[in-house]
Backbone as XML, in Angstrom:
<?xml version="1.0"?>
<chain id="A" units="angstrom">
  <residue number="1" name="MET">
    <atom name="N" x="8.942" y="3.350" z="23.947"/>
    <atom name="CA" x="9.054" y="4.831" z="22.552"/>
    <atom name="C" x="8.399" y="4.717" z="21.778"/>
  </residue>
  <residue number="2" name="GLU">
    <atom name="N" x="7.552" y="5.826" z="21.226"/>
    <atom name="CA" x="6.664" y="5.647" z="20.570"/>
    <atom name="C" x="7.150" y="5.639" z="18.481"/>
  </residue>
  <residue number="3" name="VAL">
    <atom name="N" x="6.787" y="4.926" z="18.058"/>
    <atom name="CA" x="7.261" y="4.500" z="16.773"/>
    <atom name="C" x="6.729" y="5.680" z="15.893"/>
  </residue>
  <residue number="4" name="MET">
    <atom name="N" x="7.749" y="6.546" z="15.235"/>
    <atom name="CA" x="7.164" y="7.451" z="14.127"/>
    <atom name="C" x="6.223" y="6.724" z="12.570"/>
  </residue>
  <residue number="5" name="THR">
    <atom name="N" x="5.279" y="7.043" z="12.531"/>
    <atom name="CA" x="4.754" y="6.360" z="11.025"/>
    <atom name="C" x="4.850" y="7.500" z="10.227"/>
  </residue>
  <residue number="6" name="LYS">
    <atom name="N" x="4.780" y="7.635" z="9.037"/>
    <atom name="CA" x="4.741" y="8.550" z="7.797"/>
    <atom name="C" x="3.604" y="8.033" z="7.008"/>
  </residue>
  <residue number="7" name="PRO">
    <atom name="N" x="2.740" y="9.031" z="6.783"/>
    <atom name="CA" x="1.299" y="8.835" z="6.101"/>
    <atom name="C" x="1.915" y="8.371" z="4.533"/>
  </residue>
  <residue number="8" name="LEU">
    <atom name="N" x="1.402" y="7.545" z="3.903"/>
    <atom name="CA" x="1.514" y="7.625" z="2.234"/>
    <atom name="C" x="0.254" y="7.092" z="1.362"/>
  </residue>
  <residue number="9" name="THR">
    <atom name="N" x="-0.326" y="7.846" z="0.350"/>
    <atom name="CA" x="-1.242" y="7.829" z="-0.289"/>
    <atom name="C" x="-0.934" y="6.920" z="-1.724"/>
  </residue>
  <residue number="10" name="LEU">
    <atom name="N" x="-1.472" y="5.974" z="-1.921"/>
    <atom name="CA" x="-1.014" y="5.602" z="-3.847"/>
    <atom name="C" x="-1.971" y="5.673" z="-4.392"/>
  </residue>
  <residue number="11" name="SER">
    <atom name="N" x="-2.137" y="6.204" z="-5.677"/>
    <atom name="CA" x="-2.662" y="5.943" z="-6.807"/>
    <atom name="C" x="-2.221" y="5.130" z="-7.796"/>
  </residue>
  <residue number="12" name="ILE">
    <atom name="N" x="-3.523" y="4.365" z="-7.718"/>
    <atom name="CA" x="-3.156" y="2.412" z="-8.775"/>
    <atom name="C" x="-4.393" y="2.076" z="-9.685"/>
  </residue>
  <residue number="13" name="GLN">
    <atom name="N" x="-3.636" y="2.156" z="-10.422"/>
    <atom name="CA" x="-4.028" y="1.923" z="-11.817"/>
    <atom name="C" x="-4.281" y="0.473" z="-12.333"/>
  </residue>
  <residue number="14" name="GLY">
    <atom name="N" x="-5.514" y="-0.198" z="-12.796"/>
    <atom name="CA" x="-5.419" y="-1.185" z="-12.931"/>
    <atom name="C" x="-6.570" y="-2.074" z="-12.087"/>
  </residue>
  <residue number="15" name="MET">
    <atom name="N" x="-7.220" y="-1.263" z="-11.328"/>
    <atom name="CA" x="-7.915" y="-2.374" z="-9.946"/>
    <atom name="C" x="-9.345" y="-1.551" z="-10.527"/>
  </residue>
  <residue number="16" name="HIS">
    <atom name="N" x="-10.541" y="-3.099" z="-10.731"/>
    <atom name="CA" x="-11.861" y="-2.563" z="-11.271"/>
    <atom name="C" x="-12.420" y="-3.380" z="-9.878"/>
  </residue>
  <residue number="17" name="CYS">
    <atom name="N" x="-12.468" y="-3.765" z="-9.426"/>
    <atom name="CA" x="-13.371" y="-4.705" z="-8.286"/>
    <atom name="C" x="-12.846" y="-4.983" z="-6.706"/>
  </residue>
  <residue number="18" name="GLY">
    <atom name="N" x="-13.717" y="-5.268" z="-6.282"/>
    <atom name="CA" x="-13.828" y="-5.743" z="-4.850"/>
    <atom name="C" x="-12.560" y="-6.933" z="-4.007"/>
  </residue>
  <residue number="19" name="GLY">
    <atom name="N" x="-12.720" y="-7.882" z="-5.529"/>
    <atom name="CA" x="-11.356" y="-8.747" z="-5.917"/>
    <atom name="C" x="-10.218" y="-7.964" z="-5.593"/>
  </residue>
  <residue number="20" name="CYS">
    <atom name="N" x="-9.858" y="-7.165" z="-6.694"/>
    <atom name="CA" x="-8.797" y="-6.349" z="-6.615"/>
    <atom name="C" x="-8.319" y="-5.638" z="-5.192"/>
  </residue>
  <residue number="21" name="VAL">
    <atom name="N" x="-9.160" y="-5.105" z="-4.614"/>
    <atom name="CA" x="-9.277" y="-4.225" z="-3.144"/>
    <atom name="C" x="-8.864" y="-5.394" z="-2.530"/>
  </residue>
  <residue number="22" name="ASN">
    <atom name="N" x="-9.063" y="-6.601" z="-2.510"/>
    <atom name="CA" x="-8.989" y="-7.483" z="-1.633"/>
    <atom name="C" x="-7.647" y="-8.069" z="-1.697"/>
  </residue>
  <residue number="23" name="ARG">
    <atom name="N" x="-7.114" y="-8.329" z="-3.078"/>
    <atom name="CA" x="-5.902" y="-8.670" z="-3.234"/>
    <atom name="C" x="-4.323" y="-7.533" z="-2.864"/>
  </residue>
  <residue number="24" name="VAL">
    <atom name="N" x="-4.705" y="-6.126" z="-3.033"/>
    <atom name="CA" x="-3.890" y="-5.234" z="-2.755"/>
    <atom name="C" x="-3.878" y="-5.304" z="-1.178"/>
  </residue>
  <residue number="25" name="THR">
    <atom name="N" x="-5.163" y="-5.481" z="-0.529"/>
    <atom name="CA" x="-4.835" y="-5.717" z="0.913"/>
    <atom name="C" x="-4.306" y="-6.179" z="1.834"/>
  </residue>
  <residue number="26" name="ASN">
    <atom name="N" x="-4.693" y="-7.174" z="0.747"/>
    <atom name="CA" x="-3.459" y="-8.533" z="1.607"/>
    <atom name="C" x="-2.058" y="-8.404" z="1.300"/>
  </residue>
  <residue number="27" name="ALA">
    <atom name="N" x="-1.981" y="-8.050" z="0.195"/>
    <atom name="CA" x="-0.104" y="-7.788" z="-0.133"/>
    <atom name="C" x="0.082" y="-6.671" z="1.113"/>
  </residue>
  <residue number="28" name="LEU">
    <atom name="N" x="-0.415" y="-5.457" z="1.084"/>
    <atom name="CA" x="0.077" y="-4.618" z="2.045"/>
    <atom name="C" x="0.255" y="-5.186" z="3.288"/>
  </residue>
  <residue number="29" name="ASN">
    <atom name="N" x="-1.016" y="-5.976" z="3.980"/>
    <atom name="CA" x="-0.993" y="-6.235" z="5.070"/>
    <atom name="C" x="0.577" y="-7.261" z="5.830"/>
  </residue>
  <residue number="30" name="LYS">
    <atom name="N" x="0.971" y="-7.812" z="4.571"/>
    <atom name="CA" x="2.154" y="-8.969" z="4.812"/>
    <atom name="C" x="3.048" y="-8.034" z="4.987"/>
  </residue>
  <residue number="31" name="LEU">
    <atom name="N" x="3.226" y="-6.803" z="4.311"/>
    <atom name="CA" x="4.749" y="-5.878" z="4.825"/>
    <atom name="C" x="4.921" y="-5.450" z="5.958"/>
  </residue>
  <residue number="32" name="GLU">
    <atom name="N" x="6.502" y="-5.803" z="6.554"/>
    <atom name="CA" x="6.351" y="-5.450" z="7.807"/>
    <atom name="C" x="6.311" y="-3.977" z="7.885"/>
  </residue>
  <residue number="33" name="GLY">
    <atom name="N" x="6.023" y="-3.531" z="9.062"/>
    <atom name="CA" x="6.381" y="-1.828" z="9.397"/>
    <atom name="C" x="5.364" y="-1.033" z="8.540"/>
  </residue>
  <residue number="34" name="ILE">
    <atom name="N" x="3.802" y="-2.038" z="7.762"/>
    <atom name="CA" x="3.158" y="-1.558" z="6.860"/>
    <atom name="C" x="1.592" y="-0.951" z="8.191"/>
  </residue>
  <residue number="35" name="ALA">
    <atom name="N" x="0.695" y="0.136" z="8.037"/>
    <atom name="CA" x="-0.232" y="-0.333" z="8.626"/>
    <atom name="C" x="-1.247" y="0.233" z="7.826"/>
  </residue>
  <residue number="36" name="VAL">
    <atom name="N" x="-2.381" y="-0.544" z="7.086"/>
    <atom name="CA" x="-3.336" y="0.050" z="5.957"/>
    <atom name="C" x="-4.263" y="0.504" z="6.797"/>
  </residue>
  <residue number="37" name="ARG">
    <atom name="N" x="-4.387" y="1.620" z="6.473"/>
    <atom name="CA" x="-5.505" y="2.391" z="6.808"/>
    <atom name="C" x="-6.814" y="2.644" z="5.540"/>
  </residue>
  <residue number="38" name="ASN">
    <atom name="N" x="-6.924" y="2.466" z="4.464"/>
    <atom name="CA" x="-7.543" y="2.092" z="3.236"/>
    <atom name="C" x="-7.370" y="1.747" z="2.150"/>
  </residue>
  <residue number="39" name="VAL">
    <atom name="N" x="-8.444" y="0.716" z="1.443"/>
    <atom name="CA" x="-7.645" y="0.506" z="0.143"/>
    <atom name="C" x="-9.152" y="0.941" z="-0.382"/>
  </residue>
  <residue number="40" name="GLU">
    <atom name="N" x="-9.496" y="1.140" z="-1.623"/>
    <atom name="CA" x="-10.693" y="1.307" z="-2.994"/>
    <atom name="C" x="-10.120" y="1.205" z="-3.869"/>
  </residue>
  <residue number="41" name="VAL">
    <atom name="N" x="-10.777" y="0.982" z="-4.717"/>
    <atom name="CA" x="-10.712" y="0.863" z="-6.371"/>
    <atom name="C" x="-10.090" y="1.985" z="-6.835"/>
  </residue>
  <residue number="42" name="GLY">
    <atom name="N" x="-8.610" y="2.080" z="-7.116"/>
    <atom name="CA" x="-8.278" y="3.176" z="-7.702"/>
    <atom name="C" x="-6.861" y="3.871" z="-6.707"/>
  </residue>
  <residue number="43" name="SER">
    <atom name="N" x="-7.141" y="3.602" z="-5.306"/>
    <atom name="CA" x="-6.249" y="4.006" z="-4.218"/>
    <atom name="C" x="-6.078" y="3.458" z="-3.097"/>
  </residue>
  <residue number="44" name="ALA">
    <atom name="N" x="-5.050" y="3.849" z="-2.040"/>
    <atom name="CA" x="-4.486" y="3.026" z="-1.301"/>
    <atom name="C" x="-3.959" y="4.112" z="-0.355"/>
  </residue>
  <residue number="45" name="SER">
    <atom name="N" x="-4.591" y="3.986" z="1.403"/>
    <atom name="CA" x="-3.698" y="4.778" z="2.252"/>
    <atom name="C" x="-3.226" y="3.842" z="3.351"/>
  </residue>
  <residue number="46" name="VAL">
    <atom name="N" x="-2.068" y="4.441" z="3.945"/>
    <atom name="CA" x="-1.355" y="3.357" z="4.485"/>
    <atom name="C" x="-0.156" y="4.283" z="5.617"/>
  </residue>
  <residue number="47" name="GLU">
    <atom name="N" x="0.199" y="4.345" z="6.617"/>
    <atom name="CA" x="1.019" y="4.436" z="7.401"/>
    <atom name="C" x="1.914" y="3.340" z="7.573"/>
  </residue>
  <residue number="48" name="PHE">
    <atom name="N" x="3.824" y="3.675" z="7.284"/>
    <atom name="CA" x="4.353" y="3.149" z="7.372"/>
    <atom name="C" x="5.760" y="3.425" z="8.300"/>
  </residue>
  <residue number="49" name="ASP">
    <atom name="N" x="6.234" y="2.479" z="8.781"/>
    <atom name="CA" x="7.372" y="2.823" z="9.791"/>
    <atom name="C" x="8.548" y="3.230" z="8.333"/>
  </residue>
  <residue number="50" name="PRO">
    <atom name="N" x="9.122" y="4.306" z="8.729"/>
    <atom name="CA" x="10.777" y="4.180" z="8.008"/>
    <atom name="C" x="11.947" y="3.308" z="8.153"/>
  </residue>
  <residue number="51" name="GLU">
    <atom name="N" x="11.672" y="3.011" z="9.337"/>
    <atom name="CA" x="12.764" y="1.640" z="9.679"/>
    <atom name="C" x="12.558" y="0.621" z="9.172"/>
  </residue>
  <residue number="52" name="LYS">
    <atom name="N" x="11.515" y="0.204" z="8.811"/>
    <atom name="CA" x="11.062" y="-1.142" z="8.389"/>
    <atom name="C" x="10.283" y="-1.198" z="7.086"/>
  </residue>
  <residue number="53" name="ALA">
    <atom name="N" x="10.403" y="0.445" z="6.272"/>
    <atom name="CA" x="9.593" y="-0.001" z="5.130"/>
    <atom name="C" x="10.247" y="1.226" z="3.966"/>
  </residue>
  <residue number="54" name="THR">
    <atom name="N" x="9.767" y="1.369" z="3.135"/>
    <atom name="CA" x="9.906" y="2.386" z="2.035"/>
    <atom name="C" x="8.865" y="2.614" z="1.269"/>
  </residue>
  <residue number="55" name="GLU">
    <atom name="N" x="8.639" y="3.990" z="0.766"/>
    <atom name="CA" x="7.600" y="4.016" z="0.113"/>
    <atom name="C" x="7.737" y="3.263" z="-1.350"/>
  </residue>
  <residue number="56" name="GLN">
    <atom name="N" x="9.194" y="2.783" z="-1.540"/>
    <atom name="CA" x="9.119" y="1.878" z="-3.077"/>
    <atom name="C" x="8.769" y="1.000" z="-2.479"/>
  </residue>
  <residue number="57" name="SER">
    <atom name="N" x="9.138" y="0.192" z="-1.169"/>
    <atom name="CA" x="8.639" y="-1.296" z="-1.085"/>
    <atom name="C" x="7.141" y="-1.247" z="-0.982"/>
  </residue>
  <residue number="58" name="VAL">
    <atom name="N" x="6.587" y="-0.149" z="-0.733"/>
    <atom name="CA" x="4.926" y="-0.449" z="-0.834"/>
    <atom name="C" x="4.520" y="-0.234" z="-1.946"/>
  </residue>
  <residue number="59" name="VAL">
    <atom name="N" x="4.969" y="0.612" z="-2.809"/>
    <atom name="CA" x="4.782" y="0.548" z="-4.236"/>
    <atom name="C" x="5.228" y="-0.978" z="-4.979"/>
  </residue>
  <residue number="60" name="ASP">
    <atom name="N" x="6.321" y="-1.327" z="-4.931"/>
    <atom name="CA" x="6.602" y="-2.366" z="-5.220"/>
    <atom name="C" x="5.439" y="-3.598" z="-4.970"/>
  </residue>
  <residue number="61" name="ALA">
    <atom name="N" x="5.397" y="-3.530" z="-3.859"/>
    <atom name="CA" x="4.392" y="-4.502" z="-3.621"/>
    <atom name="C" x="3.051" y="-4.730" z="-4.123"/>
  </residue>
  <residue number="62" name="VAL">
    <atom name="N" x="3.001" y="-3.605" z="-4.503"/>
    <atom name="CA" x="1.048" y="-2.941" z="-5.296"/>
    <atom name="C" x="1.370" y="-3.604" z="-6.697"/>
  </residue>
  <residue number="63" name="ASN">
    <atom name="N" x="2.591" y="-2.978" z="-7.196"/>
    <atom name="CA" x="3.116" y="-3.350" z="-8.706"/>
    <atom name="C" x="2.880" y="-5.212" z="-8.921"/>
  </residue>
  <residue number="64" name="LYS">
    <atom name="N" x="3.495" y="-5.596" z="-8.048"/>
    <atom name="CA" x="4.089" y="-7.406" z="-8.221"/>
    <atom name="C" x="2.618" y="-8.358" z="-8.530"/>
  </residue>
  <residue number="65" name="LEU">
    <atom name="N" x="1.497" y="-7.154" z="-8.220"/>
    <atom name="CA" x="-0.076" y="-7.638" z="-8.439"/>
    <atom name="C" x="-0.356" y="-7.509" z="-9.444"/>
  </residue>
  <residue number="66" name="GLY">
    <atom name="N" x="0.306" y="-6.922" z="-10.248"/>
    <atom name="CA" x="-0.039" y="-6.446" z="-11.844"/>
    <atom name="C" x="-0.519" y="-5.104" z="-12.204"/>
  </residue>
  <residue number="67" name="PHE">
    <atom name="N" x="-0.689" y="-4.443" z="-10.926"/>
    <atom name="CA" x="-1.402" y="-2.894" z="-11.055"/>
    <atom name="C" x="-0.088" y="-1.934" z="-11.155"/>
  </residue>
  <residue number="68" name="THR">
    <atom name="N" x="-0.414" y="-0.858" z="-11.699"/>
    <atom name="CA" x="0.564" y="0.374" z="-11.633"/>
    <atom name="C" x="0.271" y="0.957" z="-10.864"/>
  </residue>
  <residue number="69" name="ALA">
    <atom name="N" x="1.061" y="1.045" z="-9.156"/>
    <atom name="CA" x="1.473" y="2.158" z="-8.044"/>
    <atom name="C" x="1.963" y="3.175" z="-8.475"/>
  </residue>
  <residue number="70" name="THR">
    <atom name="N" x="1.273" y="4.378" z="-7.710"/>
    <atom name="CA" x="2.462" y="5.666" z="-8.039"/>
    <atom name="C" x="1.771" y="6.484" z="-6.170"/>
  </residue>
  <residue number="71" name="THR">
    <atom name="N" x="2.910" y="7.259" z="-5.721"/>
    <atom name="CA" x="2.740" y="7.965" z="-4.614"/>
    <atom name="C" x="1.671" y="9.353" z="-5.088"/>
  </residue>
  <residue number="72" name="ALA">
    <atom name="N" x="0.726" y="9.230" z="-4.730"/>
    <atom name="CA" x="-0.370" y="10.335" z="-5.143"/>
    <atom name="C" x="0.337" y="11.968" z="-4.046"/>
  </residue>
</chain>
């Protein structure tokens, strides 16, 4: 059975450099059910399996790093 994933784009305030991009990428890669598509200063695009993750869990993972993430 194919897993249906949903796209999610985040707007992220507080990112300033490549180090921030790496921190966000690493945090998102640790979440179950998340496939990171792109992370750059100010935004991130992922796909997630709604049976394993929620939009809020993705936002929370970024916010725990000290950034302010919102769904775009």
